[in-house]
ZAMARGU-4260 file (C-alpha; in steps of 0.2 Angstrom, whole numbers, plus 5000, padded with zeros to 4 digits):
<rodrens>
0) 4966/4981/4946 | 4953/4989/4944 | 4950/5004/4935 | 4968/5000/4932 | 4978/5008/4920
5) 4991/4994/4921 | 5000/4981/4928 | 5000/4992/4943 | 4982/4993/4945 | 4984/5007/4954
10) 4977/5022/4960 | 4979/5030/4976 | 4966/5032/4989 | 4958/5047/4986 | 4948/5059/4998
15) 4932/5067/4997 | 4921/5076/5008 | 4912/5067/5022 | 4892/5063/5018 | 4880/5075/5023
20) 4876/5074/5043 | 4891/5064/5046 | 4893/5066/5065 | 4908/5066/5079 | 4904/5059/5095
25) 4907/5069/5112 | 4922/5067/5121 | 4920/5050/5130 | 4906/5047/5119 | 4913/5032/5108
30) 4918/5021/5122 | 4899/5021/5130 | 4892/5019/5114 | 4901/5001/5112 | 4895/4997/5129
35) 4875/5001/5126 | 4876/4992/5110 | 4883/4977/5116 | 4872/4977/5130 | 4856/4979/5120
40) 4861/4965/5108 | 4869/4954/5120 | 4885/4953/5111 | 4901/4953/5125 | 4909/4971/5124
45) 4926/4965/5121 | 4920/4956/5107 | 4911/4970/5098 | 4927/4982/5101 | 4940/4967/5094
50) 4930/4967/5077 | 4928/4985/5076 | 4947/4987/5080 | 4950/4974/5066 | 4939/4981/5053
55) 4943/5001/5057 | 4955/5004/5072 | 4938/5012/5080 | 4940/5026/5067 | 4923/5034/5059
60) 4933/5043/5043 | 4920/5056/5044 | 4906/5044/5038 | 4915/5043/5021 | 4918/5025/5014
65) 4934/5013/5015 | 4941/5008/4998 | 4928/4995/4997 | 4914/5004/5001 | 4913/4999/5021
70) 4905/5014/5032 | 4910/5018/5051 | 4919/5010/5065 | 4911/4993/5062 | 4915/4994/5042
75) 4896/4990/5037 | 4898/4988/5018 | 4887/4998/5006 | 4896/4997/4990 | 4879/5002/4979
80) 4879/5018/4988 | 4899/5020/4988 | 4899/5017/4970 | 4885/5029/4967 | 4896/5043/4976
85) 4911/5038/4968 | 4923/5052/4961 | 4928/5048/4943 | 4940/5036/4941 | 4957/5043/4944
90) 4971/5034/4932 | 4988/5042/4935 | 5001/5036/4924 | 5001/5026/4906 | 5016/5017/4910
95) 5022/5000/4902 | 5019/4987/4915 | 5034/4976/4909 | 5045/4992/4908 | 5056/4981/4896
100) 5062/4991/4881 | 5066/4976/4871 | 5049/4970/4868 | 5031/4979/4863 | 5023/4990/4876
105) 5011/4980/4889 | 5000/4991/4898 | 4984/4987/4907 | 4967/4992/4903 | 4951/4999/4912
110) 4944/4988/4922 | 4926/4986/4921 | 4914/4997/4937 | 4903/4980/4943 | 4884/4983/4943
115) 4876/4984/4960 | 4866/4968/4956 | 4883/4959/4953 | 4891/4964/4972 | 4894/4948/4984
120) 4885/4948/5000 | 4901/4953/5009 | 4899/4971/5002 | 4882/4973/5006 | 4883/4972/5025
125) 4874/4988/5028 | 4857/4985/5020 | 4856/4969/5032 | 4860/4977/5047 | 4848/4991/5043
130) 4834/4977/5043 | 4840/4968/5059 | 4842/4984/5069 | 4829/4996/5062 | 4841/5009/5059
135) 4838/5018/5043 | 4854/5015/5030 | 4859/5033/5030 | 4861/5034/5050 | 4872/5018/5049
140) 4882/5026/5037 | 4883/5042/5045 | 4881/5041/5063 | 4893/5031/5075 | 4881/5026/5088
145) 4870/5020/5074 | 4884/5009/5065 | 4891/5002/5081 | 4872/4996/5084 | 4871/4990/5065
150) 4887/4980/5071 | 4882/4972/5084 | 4865/4966/5078 | 4875/4958/5064 | 4887/4949/5077
155) 4870/4944/5087 | 4861/4938/5071 | 4877/4927/5067 | 4877/4920/5084 | 4858/4914/5083
160) 4860/4908/5067 | 4875/4896/5073 | 4862/4890/5086 | 4870/4897/5100 | 4865/4907/5115
165) 4870/4925/5116 | 4883/4920/5130 | 4893/4930/5141 | 4908/4923/5138 | 4919/4929/5122
170) 4925/4912/5119 | 4910/4907/5113 | 4908/4919/5100 | 4923/4912/5088 | 4911/4906/5074
175) 4900/4923/5074 | 4915/4933/5073 | 4921/4922/5057 | 4905/4923/5050 | 4906/4942/5051
180) 4921/4943/5041 | 4911/4939/5026 | 4924/4926/5020 | 4917/4913/5009 | 4931/4900/5015
185) 4936/4892/5031 | 4954/4898/5031 | 4950/4917/5030 | 4936/4915/5044 | 4947/4908/5054
190) 4962/4920/5050 | 4950/4936/5054 | 4942/4927/5069 | 4960/4922/5076 | 4965/4940/5074
195) 4951/4947/5083 | 4952/4936/5098 | 4972/4941/5098 | 4966/4959/5101 | 4956/4951/5114
200) 4970/4944/5122 | 4982/4957/5122 | 4970/4973/5122 | 4971/4990/5113 | 4969/5008/5117
205) 4971/5024/5106 | 4963/5040/5102 | 4953/5038/5086 | 4951/5051/5070 | 4938/5061/5079
210) 4948/5062/5096 | 4940/5048/5106 | 4950/5037/5118 | 4944/5021/5117 | 4950/5006/5127
215) 4949/4986/5126 | 4959/4978/5142 | 4968/4964/5140 | 4960/4946/5142 | 4974/4934/5142
220) 4966/4919/5147 | 4951/4920/5133 | 4952/4902/5123 | 4940/4903/5109 | 4931/4890/5103
225) 4939/4888/5086 | 4931/4871/5082 | 4914/4882/5078 | 4921/4887/5060 | 4917/4870/5055
230) 4899/4870/5057 | 4899/4887/5046 | 4897/4878/5029 | 4911/4888/5022 | 4922/4882/5006
235) 4941/4876/5007 | 4952/4888/4999 | 4958/4883/4982 | 4974/4872/4985 | 4991/4875/4975
240) 5009/4879/4978 | 5004/4893/4987 | 5021/4902/4997 | 5015/4909/5011 | 5016/4911/5031
245) 5004/4900/5042 | 4997/4915/5049 | 4989/4921/5034 | 4973/4913/5024 | 4982/4910/5005
250) 4975/4902/4989 | 4982/4898/4973 | 4973/4907/4959 | 4987/4905/4945 | 4990/4918/4931
255) 4993/4911/4914 | 5009/4909/4906 | 4999/4908/4887 | 5004/4912/4868 | 4990/4919/4859
260) 4996/4924/4843 | 5010/4933/4832 | 5023/4928/4846 | 5014/4937/4859 | 5010/4929/4877
265) 5007/4932/4894 | 5005/4938/4907 | 5022/4936/4916 | 5039/4927/4913 | 5047/4912/4919
270) 5062/4913/4931 | 5072/4906/4942 | 5075/4917/4956 | 5082/4919/4969 | 5095/4906/4959
275) 5096/4917/4943 | 5094/4934/4953 | 5091/4940/4970 | 5074/4946/4975 | 5077/4962/4983
280) 5062/4973/4983 | 5042/4970/4989 | 5033/4982/4978 | 5015/4990/4986 | 5001/4994/4975
285) 4983/4996/4977 | 4970/4992/4964 | 4954/5000/4955 | 4944/4985/4955 | 4933/4972/4965
290) 4939/4958/4971 | 4930/4946/4958 | 4936/4959/4944 | 4953/4958/4949 | 4955/4940/4950
295) 4948/4939/4931 | 4960/4952/4926 | 4976/4943/4933 | 4970/4927/4925 | 4968/4936/4908
300) 4984/4929/4897 | 4982/4947/4889 | 4983/4957/4904 | 4997/4959/4917 | 5002/4951/4933
305) 5008/4952/4950 | 5013/4939/4964 | 4999/4942/4976 | 4983/4951/4978 | 4975/4955/4994
310) 4956/4958/5000 | 4951/4973/5010 | 4936/4967/5019 | 4946/4952/5028 | 4964/4952/5023
315) 4963/4936/5012 | 4978/4933/5001 | 4977/4923/4983 | 4993/4919/4975 | 4995/4921/4957
320) 5014/4917/4951 | 5027/4907/4959 | 5041/4917/4967 | 5054/4912/4956 | 5044/4919/4942
325) 5044/4937/4935 | 5029/4948/4936 | 5023/4962/4926 | 5018/4975/4938 | 5030/4990/4943
330) 5033/4998/4925 | 5054/4995/4927 | 5060/4979/4919 | 5075/4979/4932 | 5062/4982/4948
335) 5051/4968/4941 | 5065/4956/4938 | 5070/4958/4957 | 5055/4961/4966 | 5036/4953/4972
340) 5022/4964/4969 | 5008/4965/4981 | 4991/4972/4975 | 4979/4978/4990 | 4959/4978/4983
345) 4951/4993/4984 | 4939/5002/4968 | 4933/5018/4975 | 4945/5034/4972 | 4931/5043/4983
350) 4936/5054/4997 | 4942/5048/5012 | 4944/5030/5006 | 4953/5020/5019 | 4960/5001/5021
355) 4955/4990/5034 | 4964/4985/5048 | 4963/4966/5043 | 4969/4968/5027 | 4985/4981/5034
360) 4990/4966/5045 | 4989/4950/5033 | 5000/4960/5022 | 5011/4964/5035 | 5012/4946/5039
365) 5015/4941/5021 | 5029/4954/5019 | 5038/4948/5036 | 5038/4931/5028 | 5045/4936/5012
370) 5058/4947/5019 | 5065/4934/5029 | 5064/4921/5015 | 5074/4931/5003 | 5084/4942/5016
375) 5076/4959/5012 | 5079/4972/5024 | 5063/4979/5031 | 5066/4997/5026 | 5058/5010/5014
380) 5075/5007/5003 | 5066/4988/4999 | 5048/4990/5003 | 5044/5002/4990 | 5027/5010/4985
385) 5023/5008/4967 | 5025/5027/4967 | 5043/5025/4972 | 5049/5014/4958 | 5059/5025/4946
390) 5054/5028/4927 | 5067/5017/4917 | 5073/5032/4904 | 5068/5052/4903 | 5053/5046/4892
395) 5044/5035/4905 | 5046/5047/4919 | 5029/5056/4917 | 5020/5038/4915 | 5025/5030/4932
400) 5010/5026/4942 | 5007/5034/4959 | 4998/5022/4969 | 4997/5018/4985 | 4997/5038/4987
405) 5000/5050/5000 | 4985/5041/5012 | 4993/5023/5014 | 4999/5023/5033 | 5016/5018/5032
410) 5020/5022/5050 | 5007/5009/5055 | 5012/4997/5042 | 5030/4996/5048 | 5025/4995/5067
415) 5014/4980/5059 | 5030/4974/5052 | 5039/4974/5068 | 5049/4989/5062 | 5043/5005/5068
420) 5052/5021/5063 | 5061/5028/5079 | 5074/5039/5081 | 5091/5033/5079 | 5102/5047/5081
425) 5104/5063/5090 | 5097/5081/5085 | 5114/5084/5074 | 5112/5070/5064 | 5115/5070/5044
430) 5101/5060/5041 | 5083/5062/5044 | 5068/5048/5042 | 5051/5056/5038 | 5036/5053/5049
435) 5023/5064/5053 | 5008/5061/5063 | 4998/5052/5050 | 4981/5058/5059 | 4986/5074/5064
440) 4996/5078/5047 | 4984/5084/5034 | 4991/5094/5020 | 4982/5101/5007 | 4980/5091/4992
445) 4968/5093/4977 | 4962/5084/4962 | 4953/5071/4971 | 4936/5075/4963 | 4940/5089/4952
450) 4956/5096/4946 | 4962/5110/4957 | 4949/5108/4971 | 4955/5105/4988 | 4951/5087/4995
455) 4944/5085/5010 | 4954/5085/5026 | 4965/5068/5028 | 4979/5061/5038 | 4995/5058/5028
460) 5010/5051/5029 | 5019/5063/5016 | 5028/5080/5018 | 5027/5094/5006 | 5044/5100/5000
465) 5048/5119/4997 | 5061/5130/4988 | 5063/5139/5005 | 5061/5139/5025 | 5042/5145/5022
470) 5027/5138/5017 | 5024/5153/5005 | 5040/5147/4996 | 5036/5138/4980 | 5037/5119/4978
475) 5053/5111/4973 | 5052/5105/4953 | 5054/5088/4947 | 5063/5092/4929 | 5058/5074/4924
480) 5038/5076/4927 | 5040/5095/4920 | 5053/5097/4907 | 5048/5115/4905 | 5054/5119/4922
485) 5035/5122/4930 | 5033/5121/4949 | 5027/5106/4956 | 5009/5106/4963 | 4998/5101/4976
490) 4989/5088/4966 | 4985/5072/4974 | 4994/5062/4961 | 5009/5074/4959 | 5023/5067/4966
495) 5037/5079/4961 | 5037/5087/4979 | 5034/5074/4990 | 5043/5064/5004 | 5034/5049/5011
500) 5034/5041/5029 | 5051/5029/5031 | 5060/5038/5016 | 5077/5044/5021 | 5086/5059/5015
505) 5104/5068/5020 | 5101/5083/5028 | 5106/5099/5020 | 5102/5113/5031 | 5092/5117/5048
510) 5084/5133/5050 | 5072/5135/5064 | 5057/5124/5062 | 5062/5119/5045 | 5073/5108/5038
515) 5083/5105/5020 | 5087/5089/5012 | 5095/5085/4996 | 5080/5080/4984 | 5081/5078/4964
520) 5098/5089/4963 | 5090/5104/4973 | 5089/5109/4991 | 5071/5106/4997 | 5064/5112/5013
525) 5049/5104/5025 | 5041/5110/5041 | 5048/5101/5054 | 5045/5109/5071 | 5053/5102/5087
530) 5036/5100/5096 | 5026/5093/5081 | 5041/5084/5071 | 5036/5077/5054 | 5055/5068/5054
535) 5065/5058/5067 | 5084/5060/5065 | 5093/5043/5059 | 5109/5036/5055 | 5115/5029/5037
540) 5128/5030/5023 | 5127/5044/5012 | 5137/5045/4996 | 5143/5062/4986 | 5152/5064/4969
545) 5169/5058/4970 | 5183/5071/4971 | 5186/5081/4954 | 5168/5078/4948 | 5156/5094/4947
550) 5141/5080/4945 | 5137/5062/4941 | 5124/5055/4931 | 5107/5044/4939 | 5097/5031/4930
555) 5082/5023/4933 | 5088/5007/4931 | 5106/4998/4934 | 5110/4989/4917 | 5126/4981/4913
560) 5139/4988/4902 | 5139/4985/4885 | 5153/4972/4883 | 5144/4961/4897 | 5132/4955/4883
565) 5134/4940/4875 | 5130/4937/4856 | 5112/4936/4853 | 5106/4948/4867 | 5102/4966/4862
570) 5112/4977/4871 | 5103/4988/4883 | 5105/5006/4884 | 5114/5014/4900 | 5102/5029/4898
575) 5103/5042/4912 | 5087/5052/4919 | 5087/5071/4916 | 5092/5074/4934 | 5111/5077/4941
580) 5117/5073/4958 | 5129/5088/4960 | 5147/5089/4969 | 5142/5094/4988 | 5126/5084/4989
585) 5123/5069/4999 | 5109/5056/4996 | 5106/5041/5008 | 5112/5024/5001 | 5102/5008/4999
590) 5108/4993/4989 | 5126/4990/4981 | 5120/4980/4966 | 5131/4974/4950 | 5122/4979/4933
595) 5109/4966/4929 | 5098/4963/4914 | 5086/4949/4912 | 5083/4945/4894 | 5068/4935/4892
600) 5058/4943/4876 | 5050/4927/4870 | 5038/4913/4876 | 5051/4899/4875 | 5061/4903/4892
605) 5076/4890/4886 | 5085/4905/4879 | 5080/4916/4893 | 5097/4925/4901 | 5102/4935/4915
610) 5116/4946/4910 | 5127/4952/4925 | 5142/4966/4921 | 5157/4972/4930 | 5149/4988/4932
615) 5141/4991/4950 | 5128/5004/4956 | 5121/5012/4971 | 5103/5014/4974 | 5099/5030/4982
620) 5084/5039/4989 | 5085/5053/4976 | 5067/5060/4976 | 5052/5053/4980 | 5056/5040/4969
625) 5073/5028/4971 | 5086/5030/4958 | 5104/5022/4953 | 5121/5029/4952 | 5136/5021/4946
630) 5148/5015/4962 | 5164/5022/4951 | 5157/5040/4951 | 5154/5041/4969 | 5162/5040/4986
635) 5152/5033/5002 | 5152/5040/5019 | 5144/5038/5037 | 5133/5052/5038
</rodrens>
C-alpha cells in the first residue's frame, strides 16, 4: 500500500548507497561486540543475539535502513531520518488491480507519506536508544558496535520497567523481549518473543553480510516465563473470523464490501472458494506505506483489496477478506479469482531496503498454513511474486507491477517454508532451477535513485539473461515490454531479462560456465559456473508444440471457449500475448487447468457465475512471468 500505485501496492525493495561512515567490523569482532554489550548492560548474551537474529539475522546492511526505517543488527528504528533520505517513490506499472475487462478499470492511488510527528513509537526506537546509551544517533545508524550497544540498552530498560532485575537467566527476559518487538497487542508481542526463544533453544550460526561468523549455541532447556506478557498492558487483538495458523498473531480488520454510487462498489468480490473455484496460487506483494496507512487504504471502499497484510517490525498479520472471497490485487482477473494475496509492509524505496526476519518467518508460517489448507504445492509455479503474474492481454503487459523485486530473498523464504531449493537431478538434467548465493550474488541494477545510475551493491536472488554465453552479449528482448524490439535493460524494475530464485526452466544448451534456457520464445544465457553455481539441476515435466505445429500461441489467462458462456454472461476474448512458443523449444509445466472465468461485475452477488469450459490449459514458466498454453496445442514429456 504505500505509495502504491495499485492494488498491488507494490514496489520492489530498492537499494542505495550506505550512509557516510558506515563501518564493517574486523574479522571476529561482531561476536565480541555482542558479548561486550550484553555484559555492560546486564543482558544475557543469548537474549541479545537471538533478538538481533530475529530482526536482522545479524546483518548490518552497510548502515542502510530496512523497509520500515530500521538500522543495523538490532533494527533500531529511525523512520524520520530514513524518510528524509529516501529515494523518490518508484511506482512501476499502472495496472488495473482487478484485471477484468468486463468492467471499468480499478487502480490504487498514491498513498501519503506520513509526517514525522505521526510515526508511532515502534518506528522511532533509535531515538530512545540514544538517550539511554548516550551514543549519538548517527553512530547508532552507522556503527555496528554502537547499534548493538543501543539495542542492549533498550532491552535492559524494558527489563527495569517491568520491575524485574537484570537476571543472568534468559528465561527471565521473556517480557522484555516481548516489549522490544514494539507490538501494541499481546498476541503479537508473545509470538515475537516465542520466536526469539525458539532461536535460543535451537541455536543459530551464519556468516553475515559483512563476512562475520556469528554463533549462538543451542540451549534447549530454556523455558521462558511466558506469563510476563500479561503485565505489559498491551491490548488484545481485534477479534473476528481470522483464518491463520496458531503460530502467528493475526487480527481481523475487514475490507468493506460497499456500493458508493453509479453502480460502482468496492473493494473486492464475494465468492465461494474453494467450492466454486480452486485456490491455486499465493501471491507475494510488498507495499509502499506505513502500517497505519496500509490499513486505512484497505478499509477504503473506493480502493482495492488483498487478503492479508504483514507488518515488518514484528511480523504481525491482519486479515481483511474471508478466503472464500476474491481480492483485487494481482492485476489479472484469472489469477485474482484463484489466489490469495499477501502484502508485506514497507514504505521506503531507498537503498538497501531489507525485510526483518520476524516478517519472513510469520509470512512463511502463513503460507505453509494456506498451502496445506488448499493443497497448494510449495513451489514457484504456485507461490508467485506479483512480478511473476502475467499481463492479461498484450496491452496490459507494460503496466504490470514488479514487486517484490530482485531483492526479495526467495531462497531463505523457501527454507522457512520447509522446501529448500536443492538439486534433484544430475549434471545432464534437462531442467534447472535458479538459485544463486543471495548475499554473494550482486548483479548491477540501475535506477534505484536516478534513472540510469547504478544502485548500491546488494544481494539478489535474480540472474540476468543474455543473447549469448558472454557478459558482453546483449540482454534478451521482451517484445511485450518493448514492442519496438529494443534490448532489455539493467533497470531494477525491468523484468524483461531476469530469472529469479526458485523458477525452473528447460535447458537449451550448456557451454563452459554458461547455461542457456528457453525464455520468452528464445534462447537465453546466464552465467552458471560449476564452482559458484547460480542454478541447481532439477527434474520436471516440460512441454513443446505438438507434432506438425511450427509454433503455438501463449496466453496471459486461461479463459473458456466461447461456447461455454451461458446467456447473459459476455464472452471473454481468448486473446494471445505477442510471444510465440516455437517448435523445438521446451518450457517447464506447472498446473493443468480447465478454462475458467468468474463473472462478478456487479455488487449483487446472486448473479455471479463461474464459467468453466472444455478447453484445458497448461501453466508454464515462460519468462520472468508465468503464462498459459492450450493443452491441445502441446505435448508433455519428462525432461
